[in-house]
C-alpha positions as CSV (number, residue, x, y, z in Angstrom):
1,M,118.2,27.5,76.0
2,K,115.5,29.2,74.0
3,R,113.4,29.1,70.7
4,I,112.5,28.0,65.2
5,F,109.8,23.5,61.6
6,L,110.2,24.0,58.0
7,S,109.7,21.1,55.7
8,I,113.2,19.7,55.1
9,A,114.9,22.2,52.9
10,L,117.7,20.2,51.4
11,L,116.0,17.1,50.0
12,G,118.9,16.0,47.9
13,S,121.3,15.8,50.8
14,L,121.6,14.4,54.2
15,T,125.0,15.7,55.0
16,A,126.6,19.0,55.7
17,Q,129.3,18.1,53.3
18,A,126.9,17.9,50.4
19,Q,125.2,21.1,51.5
20,F,128.5,23.0,51.3
21,G,129.9,21.2,48.3
22,Y,133.4,21.7,49.6
23,T,134.2,24.6,47.3
24,E,137.1,26.1,49.0
25,P,137.8,28.6,50.3
26,V,134.3,29.3,51.5
27,K,132.9,32.6,52.9
28,N,130.3,33.5,55.4
29,A,128.2,36.0,53.4
30,E,127.9,37.5,49.9
31,G,130.6,40.0,49.3
32,S,132.6,38.8,52.3
33,D,136.4,38.9,52.3
34,Y,136.6,36.0,54.8
35,K,138.2,32.9,53.3
36,F,137.6,29.8,55.3
37,T,139.4,26.5,54.6
38,K,138.4,23.2,56.1
39,I,140.3,21.5,58.9
40,A,137.5,19.0,59.7
41,H,133.9,18.8,58.4
42,L,131.5,16.1,59.6
43,D,128.1,14.8,58.4
44,A,124.8,16.2,59.6
45,T,121.2,15.9,58.7
46,P,119.4,18.8,57.0
47,V,118.9,22.1,58.7
48,E,115.4,22.7,60.1
49,S,113.6,25.5,61.8
50,Q,112.3,25.4,65.4
51,G,109.6,27.9,64.5
52,I,108.3,30.2,67.2
53,T,109.3,27.9,70.1
54,G,111.8,27.8,72.9
55,T,112.9,24.3,71.9
56,C,116.4,24.8,70.4
57,W,117.8,22.4,73.0
58,S,115.7,19.6,71.5
59,F,116.5,20.5,67.8
60,S,120.2,20.8,68.4
61,A,120.6,17.8,70.6
62,L,118.6,15.5,68.2
63,S,120.7,16.9,65.3
64,F,123.7,15.9,67.3
65,F,122.3,12.4,67.9
66,E,121.4,12.0,64.2
67,S,125.1,12.7,63.4
68,E,126.0,10.1,66.0
69,L,123.9,7.6,64.1
70,I,125.8,8.6,60.9
71,R,129.1,8.2,62.7
72,K,128.1,4.8,63.8
73,G,127.4,3.7,60.2
74,T,123.8,4.6,59.5
75,K,124.0,6.4,56.2
76,N,120.5,7.8,56.1
77,P,119.3,7.9,59.7
78,D,115.6,8.4,60.6
79,L,115.0,12.0,61.6
80,L,114.0,11.9,65.3
81,S,111.0,13.7,66.8
82,E,111.9,16.9,68.6
83,M,108.4,17.3,69.8
84,F,108.1,13.9,71.4
85,I,111.1,14.9,73.5
86,V,109.5,18.3,74.2
87,R,106.2,16.6,75.3
88,K,107.8,14.1,77.7
89,A,110.1,16.8,79.1
90,Y,107.0,19.0,79.8
91,E,105.5,16.1,81.7
92,S,108.6,15.7,83.9
93,K,109.1,19.4,84.4
94,A,105.5,19.8,85.6
95,E,105.9,17.0,88.1
96,K,109.1,18.5,89.5
97,Y,107.6,22.0,89.5
98,V,104.7,20.7,91.7
99,R,107.1,18.7,94.0
100,M,109.2,21.9,94.4
101,D,106.2,24.1,95.1
102,G,107.0,26.2,92.1
103,K,110.5,27.0,93.3
104,I,112.1,25.8,90.0
105,N,111.9,27.0,86.4
106,F,108.9,26.0,84.3
107,S,109.5,27.2,80.8
108,E,110.0,26.2,77.1
109,G,113.7,25.9,77.6
110,G,115.8,22.8,78.4
111,A,119.3,21.4,78.3
112,F,121.1,18.7,76.3
113,H,120.9,16.1,79.0
114,D,117.1,16.4,78.9
115,I,117.3,14.2,75.7
116,P,119.0,11.2,77.4
117,Y,116.7,11.7,80.4
118,V,113.6,11.4,78.1
119,I,115.0,8.6,76.0
120,K,116.1,6.5,79.0
121,N,112.7,7.0,80.7
122,Y,110.2,7.1,77.8
123,G,112.0,6.2,74.6
124,I,112.0,8.1,71.3
125,V,110.1,8.0,68.0
126,P,110.8,9.2,64.4
127,K,109.7,12.6,63.4
128,E,107.4,11.0,60.8
129,V,105.5,9.3,63.6
130,Y,105.1,12.4,65.9
131,S,105.3,15.8,64.2
132,G,104.0,17.8,67.2
133,L,101.8,19.8,64.9
134,G,98.4,18.9,66.4
135,Y,97.1,22.5,66.2
136,G,96.8,22.5,62.4
137,S,99.9,24.5,61.5
138,E,102.7,23.5,59.1
139,T,105.3,25.2,61.3
140,H,106.0,25.2,65.0
141,D,104.5,27.9,67.1
142,H,104.3,27.3,70.9
143,S,103.3,30.8,72.0
144,E,99.7,29.8,72.7
145,L,100.6,26.3,73.9
146,F,103.0,27.7,76.5
147,S,100.6,30.4,77.6
148,V,98.0,27.7,78.3
149,L,100.4,25.3,80.0
150,N,102.0,28.1,82.1
151,G,98.5,29.3,83.2
152,A,97.5,25.8,84.2
153,M,100.7,25.4,86.3
154,K,100.3,28.8,88.0
155,G,96.7,28.1,88.7
156,L,97.6,24.7,90.3
157,L,100.3,26.4,92.4
158,E,97.8,28.9,93.7
159,H,95.4,26.1,94.5
160,M,98.1,24.3,96.4
161,G,98.5,27.4,98.6
162,H,94.9,27.2,99.7
163,M,93.9,23.6,99.5
164,R,92.7,21.7,102.6
165,G,93.2,18.2,101.2
166,G,95.9,16.8,99.0
167,L,96.2,17.1,95.2
168,T,94.0,14.9,93.1
169,P,95.6,12.9,90.2
170,S,93.5,14.9,87.8
171,W,96.0,17.7,87.4
172,Q,98.3,15.4,85.5
173,K,95.4,14.3,83.2
174,A,94.7,17.9,82.6
175,M,98.3,18.7,81.7
176,N,98.4,15.7,79.3
177,G,95.1,16.9,77.8
178,I,96.7,20.2,76.9
179,L,99.7,18.5,75.4
180,D,97.5,16.2,73.4
181,A,95.5,19.1,72.0
182,Y,98.5,21.0,70.8
183,L,101.2,18.4,70.0
184,G,99.1,15.3,69.3
185,A,98.2,12.2,71.4
186,D,101.0,10.6,73.2
187,V,102.6,7.6,71.4
188,K,102.4,4.2,73.0
189,E,102.8,2.0,70.0
190,F,103.5,2.6,66.3
191,E,104.3,1.0,63.0
192,F,107.3,2.3,61.1
193,K,108.8,0.9,57.9
194,G,106.9,-2.3,58.3
195,K,107.8,-3.0,61.9
196,K,105.9,-2.4,65.2
197,Y,107.6,-0.5,68.0
198,T,107.0,1.2,71.3
199,P,109.0,4.4,71.9
200,Q,111.3,2.3,74.2
201,S,111.8,-0.5,71.7
202,Y,112.6,2.0,68.9
203,A,115.1,3.7,71.2
204,K,116.8,0.4,71.7
205,A,116.7,-0.4,67.9
206,I,118.6,2.8,66.9
207,G,121.4,1.6,69.1
208,L,122.6,4.7,70.9
209,N,123.7,4.3,74.6
210,M,122.6,7.4,76.5
211,D,125.2,6.7,79.1
212,D,128.0,7.4,76.6
213,Y,127.5,11.2,76.5
214,V,129.0,13.8,78.7
215,S,128.8,17.6,79.2
216,L,131.9,19.8,79.6
217,T,131.9,23.4,80.8
218,S,134.4,25.9,82.2
219,F,133.8,28.2,85.1
220,T,136.1,29.2,87.9
221,N,133.3,29.2,90.6
222,H,133.4,25.4,90.4
223,E,136.3,23.0,91.3
224,M,138.4,22.2,88.3
225,Y,138.2,18.7,86.8
226,K,135.2,17.8,88.9
227,K,131.5,17.5,88.1
228,C,129.3,20.5,88.8
229,H,125.7,21.6,88.4
230,L,125.4,24.5,86.0
231,A,123.4,27.2,87.7
232,I,121.2,28.1,84.8
233,P,117.4,28.3,84.9
234,D,116.8,25.7,82.2
235,N,118.8,23.0,84.0
236,W,115.5,21.9,85.6
237,A,116.7,18.3,85.6
238,W,119.9,19.2,87.5
239,G,122.2,17.6,85.0
240,E,126.0,17.6,85.7
241,S,128.9,18.8,83.7
242,Y,132.6,18.3,84.0
243,N,134.5,21.5,84.7
244,V,137.7,22.1,82.7
245,G,139.9,25.0,81.8
246,M,138.8,27.6,79.2
247,D,141.5,26.6,76.7
248,E,140.9,22.9,77.4
249,L,137.2,23.4,76.5
250,F,138.1,24.6,73.0
251,E,140.8,22.0,72.7
252,A,138.2,19.3,73.6
253,C,136.0,20.7,70.8
254,E,138.9,20.6,68.3
255,Y,140.0,17.1,69.3
256,A,136.5,15.7,68.9
257,L,136.0,17.2,65.5
258,K,139.3,16.0,64.2
259,N,138.5,12.5,65.4
260,G,135.1,12.3,63.8
261,F,132.8,13.5,66.7
262,T,130.4,16.4,66.4
263,L,129.2,18.3,69.5
264,A,126.1,20.0,70.8
265,W,126.8,23.6,71.9
266,G,125.1,25.8,74.4
267,A,125.9,29.5,74.3
268,D,125.0,33.1,74.8
269,V,123.9,34.5,71.4
270,S,122.8,38.0,72.5
271,E,126.2,39.6,71.8
272,K,126.6,42.2,69.1
273,G,129.1,39.9,67.3
274,F,126.7,37.0,66.9
275,S,125.1,37.5,63.5
276,F,123.2,34.6,62.0
277,K,122.3,36.7,59.0
278,N,126.0,37.3,58.3
279,G,126.9,33.7,59.1
280,L,129.4,34.8,61.7
281,A,130.0,35.1,65.5
282,I,133.0,37.1,66.5
283,V,134.2,39.3,69.4
284,P,135.6,42.5,67.8
285,E,138.1,44.3,70.0
286,D,136.1,47.5,69.3
287,P,132.4,46.4,69.6
288,S,131.2,49.9,68.7
289,T,132.0,49.1,65.1
290,I,128.8,47.0,65.0
291,E,125.5,48.7,64.5
292,V,122.4,47.0,65.9
293,K,118.9,47.8,64.6
294,G,115.8,46.2,66.1
295,K,116.0,43.6,68.9
296,D,116.2,39.9,69.4
297,N,113.0,38.1,70.5
298,K,113.0,36.9,74.0
299,N,113.6,33.3,73.1
300,F,116.2,33.7,70.4
301,S,114.1,31.8,67.9
302,D,115.0,33.6,64.7
303,A,117.8,35.7,63.1
304,G,117.1,38.5,65.5
305,A,118.1,42.1,65.3
306,D,120.0,43.4,62.2
307,R,123.7,43.7,62.9
308,S,125.9,45.5,60.5
309,S,129.6,46.0,60.5
310,N,132.7,45.7,58.2
311,A,133.9,43.2,60.8
312,F,131.3,40.7,59.4
313,L,132.9,41.1,55.9
314,T,136.6,41.6,56.6
315,P,138.6,39.8,59.3
316,T,139.2,42.1,62.3
317,K,141.2,42.0,65.5
318,E,139.3,40.3,68.2
319,L,139.3,40.7,72.0
320,K,141.7,38.6,73.9
321,I,139.6,36.2,76.0
322,T,140.9,35.2,79.5
323,P,139.3,32.9,82.1
324,E,138.8,36.0,84.2
325,L,136.9,37.8,81.5
326,R,134.9,34.8,80.7
327,Q,133.9,34.3,84.4
328,Q,133.0,38.0,84.7
329,G,130.4,37.6,82.0
330,Y,128.9,34.6,83.7
331,D,128.9,36.3,87.1
332,N,127.4,39.6,86.0
333,K,124.8,37.8,83.9
334,T,126.0,39.2,80.5
335,T,126.7,35.6,79.6
336,T,123.4,33.7,79.7
337,D,122.1,30.4,78.5
338,D,120.4,31.5,75.4
339,H,120.6,28.9,72.7
340,G,121.5,25.4,71.7
341,M,123.3,24.6,68.4
342,H,125.3,21.8,66.7
343,I,129.0,22.0,66.0
344,V,129.9,20.0,62.9
345,G,133.3,21.3,61.7
346,I,136.3,23.4,62.2
347,Y,137.8,25.8,59.7
348,K,140.5,28.5,59.7
349,D,140.5,31.9,57.9
350,Q,143.3,33.4,55.8
351,N,144.9,34.8,59.0
352,G,145.0,31.4,60.7
353,T,142.2,32.2,63.2
354,K,140.1,29.1,63.9
355,Y,136.3,28.9,63.5
356,L,133.8,26.3,64.4
357,L,131.2,25.5,61.8
358,V,127.8,25.5,63.6
359,K,124.5,24.2,62.4
360,N,121.6,26.3,63.7
361,S,117.8,25.6,63.8
362,W,116.6,28.9,62.4
363,G,116.0,27.7,58.8
364,T,118.2,28.2,55.8
365,G,117.7,31.8,54.9
366,N,121.2,33.0,55.5
367,Y,124.2,32.7,53.1
368,P,125.7,29.5,54.6
369,Q,122.3,27.8,54.4
370,G,121.5,27.6,58.1
371,Y,125.1,27.5,59.3
372,L,127.5,30.1,60.8
373,Y,131.2,30.3,61.6
374,V,132.0,30.9,65.2
375,S,135.5,32.2,66.1
376,E,137.6,30.6,68.7
377,H,137.4,33.9,70.7
378,Y,133.6,33.9,70.7
379,F,133.5,30.2,71.7
380,K,135.8,30.8,74.6
381,Y,134.0,33.9,75.8
382,K,130.3,32.8,75.5
383,T,130.1,29.0,75.7
384,I,127.9,27.6,78.4
385,N,128.7,23.9,77.7
386,I,129.4,21.3,75.1
387,Y,127.9,17.8,74.8
388,V,129.9,15.0,73.2
389,H,130.4,11.2,73.1
390,K,132.9,10.2,75.8
391,D,135.0,8.5,73.1
392,G,135.4,12.0,71.6
393,V,137.3,13.2,74.7
394,S,141.1,12.8,74.6
395,A,142.8,10.3,76.9
396,A,144.7,13.1,78.6
397,L,141.5,15.0,79.5
398,K,139.7,11.8,80.5
399,K,142.6,11.1,83.0
400,K,142.2,14.5,84.5
401,L,138.5,14.0,84.9
402,G,138.7,10.5,86.2
403,M,136.3,9.6,83.4
């Protein structure tokens, strides 16, 4: 999943409910004829921007875990440090990259299960303690950072191909020196709100059990109701997902939301029908009705190309999605692992079509203030995986999965 840090935009509110105000019906854009009414709408911390980075996976997953803290009774949870997660993930990616002789992906991207991996192995710190802005900027921009990191890893790989002796331990010190320079010195101990912590003790103090979370996916090239490894480049940690039916995947999302659980969502966002600026993601039966000007950046870290169509303003007939069509997109690489987001609600339009309310990490410049409505059709077609607390999975699905 790929690339946007503003100062917190909505200082008067920590919840998505307050951001929207529950004036119903709501719409996705100014002048839109869409009328969305709430089925379920859960709390979330304020929308942020990941800046020019490929770290959506960290922003979306930590937003999800912040909502978990709210669900568990913390009214105003500490905002967690995305860049501490990013830093420790880079350390682990680099080590595996070397062990695999460069035969795995080394990039800015990651997956939702990277967060439990980091928290279990290294802990977590509040954003206030580690902003990751060690290079003097007020917003995140990792273009230079990744160029330096990637150059170092490629140089090390070339050296490995010609070395006569073994590697020295200095390469890891060099890697950490780059991370220190750009993100700030690693955190070993810190004081926060009058208490002293290590990242590990702080992780224990917030009270989230990282073993309570599961990933669900739906692809026919894997055995149904079994665990599988998603074959996507950013799954560098080789995390597992449970494989379920396409309709079951949406039903799992709906069940979780109706029972008070938000979800992290990984998806393809390169489609014509995904328009953050219009606050909507749909799959029109006739995609030629959508005009695209410009192009998305390679890491999908902003609103992207301009997409215009009456379909973004007036409900339109959408393509019927089947498991076969979904699988075809995955097999022919038109469905790719682009972006991580946070699902916080479910709505329906005036025609009864269901939409997921999705919190993004591209700032608050669009009409729904950093959110968008994703149709059931788009979700079924372009979802890579969802991440949820196992208590947010129905008993019937748990039984099928042996969970």
